[in-house]
C-alpha positions in Angstrom: 43.2 -63.0 -5.9 46.3 -64.3 -4.0 47.5 -67.8 -5.0 47.3 -70.6 -2.5 49.8 -70.7 0.3 53.0 -72.6 -0.6 53.8 -75.0 2.3 57.5 -76.2 2.3 58.0 -79.5 4.1 61.5 -80.7 5.2 61.6 -84.5 5.2 63.1 -85.1 8.6 64.9 -88.4 9.3 64.4 -90.8 6.3 64.5 -93.8 8.5 61.7 -92.6 10.8 58.0 -92.2 10.5 58.3 -88.8 8.8 57.5 -89.9 5.2 54.7 -92.1 6.4 52.9 -89.2 8.2 53.5 -86.8 5.4 52.2 -89.2 2.7 49.2 -90.2 4.8 48.3 -86.6 5.5 48.8 -85.5 1.8 46.5 -88.3 0.5 43.6 -86.1 1.9 42.5 -84.0 -1.0 41.2 -81.3 1.3 44.8 -80.4 2.1 45.6 -79.9 -1.6 42.6 -77.5 -1.7 44.0 -75.4 1.1 47.5 -75.1 0.0 50.3 -76.2 -2.3 52.5 -78.6 -0.5 56.2 -78.9 -1.5 58.4 -81.6 0.1 62.2 -81.2 0.1 63.1 -84.8 -0.1 63.9 -87.7 -2.4 61.6 -89.6 -4.9 63.7 -92.8 -4.1 63.0 -92.5 -0.4 59.3 -91.7 -1.0 59.0 -94.8 -3.2 60.7 -96.9 -0.6 58.3 -95.8 2.2 55.3 -96.2 -0.1 56.3 -99.7 -0.9 56.9 -100.6 2.7 53.6 -99.2 3.6 51.8 -100.7 0.5 50.4 -97.2 -0.4 49.4 -97.4 -4.1 46.9 -94.5 -4.3 49.4 -91.6 -4.0 52.4 -90.2 -5.8 54.4 -86.9 -5.8 54.7 -84.4 -8.7 58.5 -84.1 -9.2 59.7 -80.6 -9.7 63.1 -78.9 -9.8 62.2 -75.7 -7.8 59.5 -74.2 -5.9 58.3 -71.9 -8.7 57.3 -75.0 -10.7 55.0 -76.4 -8.1 51.6 -77.7 -9.3 48.8 -76.1 -7.1 46.7 -79.2 -7.7 49.3 -81.7 -6.6 51.6 -82.7 -3.7 55.0 -81.7 -5.1 58.5 -83.0 -4.3 61.9 -81.3 -5.0 64.7 -83.9 -5.1 67.5 -82.6 -2.8 69.5 -85.8 -2.4 71.4 -88.0 -4.8 70.6 -91.6 -5.8 73.2 -93.0 -3.5 70.9 -92.3 -0.5 70.3 -95.5 1.5 67.1 -96.1 3.6 67.4 -98.3 6.7 64.0 -98.4 8.3 64.0 -97.8 12.0 67.8 -97.2 12.3 69.7 -94.0 13.2 72.4 -93.5 10.6 74.9 -90.8 9.7 73.5 -90.7 6.1 69.9 -90.0 7.5 71.2 -87.2 9.6 73.0 -85.7 6.7 69.8 -86.0 4.4 67.7 -84.4 7.1 70.0 -81.4 7.3 70.2 -81.0 3.5 66.5 -81.0 3.3 66.0 -78.5 6.2 68.8 -76.2 4.7 67.2 -76.1 1.2 63.7 -75.6 2.6 64.7 -72.7 4.9 66.8 -71.1 2.1 63.6 -71.1 -0.1 61.6 -69.7 2.8 64.1 -67.0 3.4 64.0 -66.1 -0.3 60.2 -65.9 -0.3 59.8 -69.0 -2.6 57.6 -70.7 -0.1 55.3 -69.1 2.5 55.5 -71.4 5.5 57.6 -74.3 6.7 56.6 -77.6 8.3 59.6 -79.5 9.7 59.5 -83.3 9.8 60.9 -84.9 13.0 64.7 -85.3 13.1 67.1 -87.3 15.3 68.8 -84.6 17.2 72.0 -86.7 17.6 72.6 -88.1 14.1 72.0 -84.7 12.5 74.8 -83.0 14.4 77.8 -81.9 12.2 80.0 -78.9 11.5 76.9 -77.4 9.8 74.2 -78.2 12.3 75.3 -77.8 15.9 72.0 -77.1 17.6 69.8 -78.7 20.2 66.9 -78.7 17.8 65.0 -77.0 15.1 64.1 -74.0 17.3 67.7 -73.1 18.0 68.7 -73.6 14.3 65.9 -71.4 12.9 66.6 -68.7 15.5 70.2 -68.5 14.1 69.2 -68.9 10.5 66.8 -66.0 10.6 69.0 -63.9 12.9 66.4 -63.6 15.6 67.4 -62.4 19.1 64.7 -64.4 21.0 62.2 -67.0 20.2 59.7 -69.1 22.1 58.8 -72.8 21.7 55.2 -73.3 21.9 53.1 -76.5 21.9 49.7 -75.9 20.5 46.5 -77.9 20.6 42.8 -77.2 20.3 42.5 -76.2 24.0 46.0 -75.6 25.2 49.0 -73.4 24.3 52.2 -74.0 26.4 55.5 -72.1 26.2 58.7 -72.7 28.1 61.3 -70.3 29.4 64.1 -72.9 29.5 63.8 -74.9 26.3 66.4 -77.5 25.2 68.8 -77.2 28.1 70.0 -79.8 30.7 67.9 -79.8 33.8 71.1 -78.8 35.8 71.2 -75.5 33.9 67.6 -74.6 34.2 68.1 -72.3 37.2 70.5 -70.2 35.1 67.8 -69.6 32.6 65.1 -68.5 35.2 65.8 -64.8 35.3 63.5 -61.9 35.4 64.7 -60.7 32.1 64.3 -64.1 30.4 60.7 -64.5 31.8 59.8 -61.0 30.6 61.2 -61.7 27.1 59.2 -64.8 26.8 56.0 -63.1 28.0 56.4 -60.4 25.4 56.8 -62.9 22.6 54.0 -65.0 23.9 51.6 -62.1 24.2 52.4 -60.7 20.7 52.2 -64.2 19.2 48.7 -64.7 20.8 47.5 -61.4 19.4 49.2 -61.5 15.9 49.4 -65.3 15.2 46.2 -66.5 16.9 44.0 -63.4 16.7 43.3 -63.2 20.5 42.6 -59.5 21.2 43.6 -59.4 25.0 45.3 -62.7 25.8 45.5 -64.0 29.4 48.7 -65.9 30.2 49.1 -68.2 33.2 52.7 -68.3 34.6 53.9 -71.4 36.5 56.2 -71.4 39.4 59.6 -73.1 39.3 59.5 -75.0 42.7 57.0 -77.5 44.0 53.9 -75.7 45.2 55.2 -72.5 43.6 57.7 -72.2 46.5 55.1 -72.3 49.3 55.8 -68.7 50.1 59.5 -69.2 50.3 59.4 -72.6 52.2 60.6 -74.5 49.1 62.7 -71.9 47.3 62.6 -68.2 46.7 62.7 -68.0 42.9 59.0 -67.2 42.9 59.2 -64.3 45.2 62.6 -62.9 43.9 62.3 -63.6 40.2 59.0 -64.8 38.8 56.6 -62.4 40.7 58.7 -59.3 39.8 58.7 -60.4 36.2 54.9 -60.8 36.2 54.5 -57.4 37.8 56.7 -55.8 35.1 54.8 -57.6 32.4 51.6 -56.2 33.9 53.0 -52.7 33.7 53.4 -53.3 30.0 49.8 -54.2 29.7 50.6 -57.9 29.4 47.9 -59.9 31.3 50.1 -62.4 33.0 48.9 -64.1 36.2 50.7 -66.4 38.7 52.9 -68.1 39.6 50.8 -71.3 39.8 51.9 -74.6 41.2 52.2 -76.8 38.1 50.6 -80.0 39.4 47.5 -78.3 40.8 47.3 -76.1 37.8 47.0 -78.9 35.3 45.3 -81.3 37.6 42.4 -79.0 38.2 42.1 -78.0 34.5 42.8 -74.4 35.4 44.5 -74.1 31.9 41.0 -73.8 30.4 40.7 -70.4 31.9 43.8 -69.1 30.1 44.8 -68.4 26.4 48.4 -69.5 27.1 50.6 -71.1 29.8 54.2 -70.2 30.4 56.1 -73.0 32.0 59.6 -72.5 33.5 61.2 -75.5 31.8 60.8 -78.1 29.1 59.2 -81.1 30.9 57.1 -79.0 33.3 55.1 -77.7 30.3 55.5 -80.5 27.8 54.8 -83.5 29.9 51.2 -82.4 30.8 50.8 -81.1 27.3 51.6 -84.5 25.7 49.6 -86.4 28.2 46.6 -84.3 27.2 47.3 -83.8 23.5 49.6 -86.4 22.2 49.3 -87.0 18.4 47.1 -83.9 18.3 49.6 -81.2 19.2 51.8 -79.0 17.1 55.2 -77.4 17.8 55.3 -73.8 16.9 58.2 -71.4 17.0 56.9 -68.0 18.1 59.0 -64.8 17.6 60.4 -65.7 14.1 59.8 -63.5 11.1 58.5 -66.6 9.3 56.0 -69.3 10.1 57.3 -72.7 11.2 55.4 -75.6 12.7 56.1 -79.3 13.3 54.3 -82.3 14.5 54.8 -82.8 18.3 56.4 -86.3 18.0 59.9 -87.7 17.2 61.2 -90.1 14.6 59.5 -93.1 16.4 61.8 -95.7 14.9 59.9 -98.5 16.6 56.8 -97.7 14.5 58.5 -97.5 11.0 57.0 -99.7 8.4 54.1 -100.9 10.4 51.6 -98.4 8.9 50.3 -97.6 12.4 51.9 -94.1 12.8 49.2 -91.3 13.2 49.4 -88.5 10.6 47.1 -86.3 12.7 49.8 -84.2 14.4 51.4 -83.6 11.0 48.0 -82.5 9.5 47.4 -80.2 12.4 50.8 -78.7 11.9 50.0 -77.9 8.3 46.6 -76.5 9.0 48.1 -74.4 11.9 50.8 -72.9 9.6 48.2 -71.8 7.1 46.0 -70.3 9.9 49.0 -68.4 11.4 50.2 -67.1 8.0 46.7 -65.8 7.2 46.4 -64.3 10.7 49.7 -62.5 10.3 48.6 -61.2 6.9 45.4 -59.8 8.5 47.3 -58.3 11.4 49.6 -56.6 9.0 46.7 -55.2 7.0 44.9 -54.0 10.1 48.0 -52.3 11.5 49.4 -50.9 8.2 47.8 -47.4 8.6 47.0 -46.8 12.3 45.0 -43.7 13.1 47.4 -40.9 14.2 47.0 -39.9 17.8 46.6 -36.1 18.3 46.9 -34.7 21.8 44.2 -31.9 22.0 44.7 -31.2 25.7 46.6 -27.9 25.0 43.6 -26.7 22.9 41.3 -26.5 25.8 39.8 -23.1 26.4 41.5 -21.9 23.3 39.4 -19.2 21.5 41.3 -19.5 18.2 38.5 -19.4 15.6 40.5 -21.5 13.1 40.0 -24.5 15.5 37.1 -26.5 14.3 34.3 -27.3 16.8 33.9 -31.1 16.8 30.4 -31.9 17.8 28.6 -35.1 18.7 26.4 -35.3 15.6 
């Protein structure tokens, strides 16, 4: 029998709500029954947040490495020294450095197979920048770390899965990202992820237009005619069931997303703004296309909420459960496709009177 899934958790920004949502979620004994959580953080920082929040019914099991994790406890590997300073609700250089150290240690263990999946706590994308971390976010960092050509940022909720072609790029550079090749790459990743990671046999993907009203047949831009529609047609030729382009406002306003397994938006806010309006504090950020499983809550550091005890742990909890589900779905997919039946073309054997050929009947 396989041991419980080891869930690595990077601490995120120590001055944000990351520790609050992690601790609140891990106080639920049902999570411990589902997996073995391992936080890459600091007992000093954890104690500071517990005291600020007056949490007395929870503590971490201190370990030195992932192999020592107690499957019946929430575990913590200390990756910081005792000089670490917590300043609740503030963006500091020390907090950025601590977030990177945790992320690096967790991803190294993930790469070496010491943990099974990774949940990333929310970071401040500015204070984490350094000579070692020069990325727009977790997605870009993990793509480089695991040497992956192309990935897709997905936001996942109970009833909606949204991906974006142009992720963390300035709006002025979005048109450069909207090419037939890029759309097709994202559709391929999206389609495979829906099949492999979410167990959807024949997924149906809605593709949004770039321009208002999806270009109005060229009256408000030609990207739909010249780029998006040809990409959809090519995807259909590859047996990817992509449909569109749809005007984003009407698509979300009419609840048309309920008819699809996934939605591919052209740029970040086109997909994420309606997603968060519909699923805030319930959604999960998932990086499709990686060889490993990574999820994250769909919120940021929320400095304004730190220490108040009001931050919702629901998104973090959902991120943890989703990581477990995706990991198990991938294992099942791998098992099902391990020994596919060999295809034999018997067309050349028609009308062949060779007696050595067996007669396959319909008994």
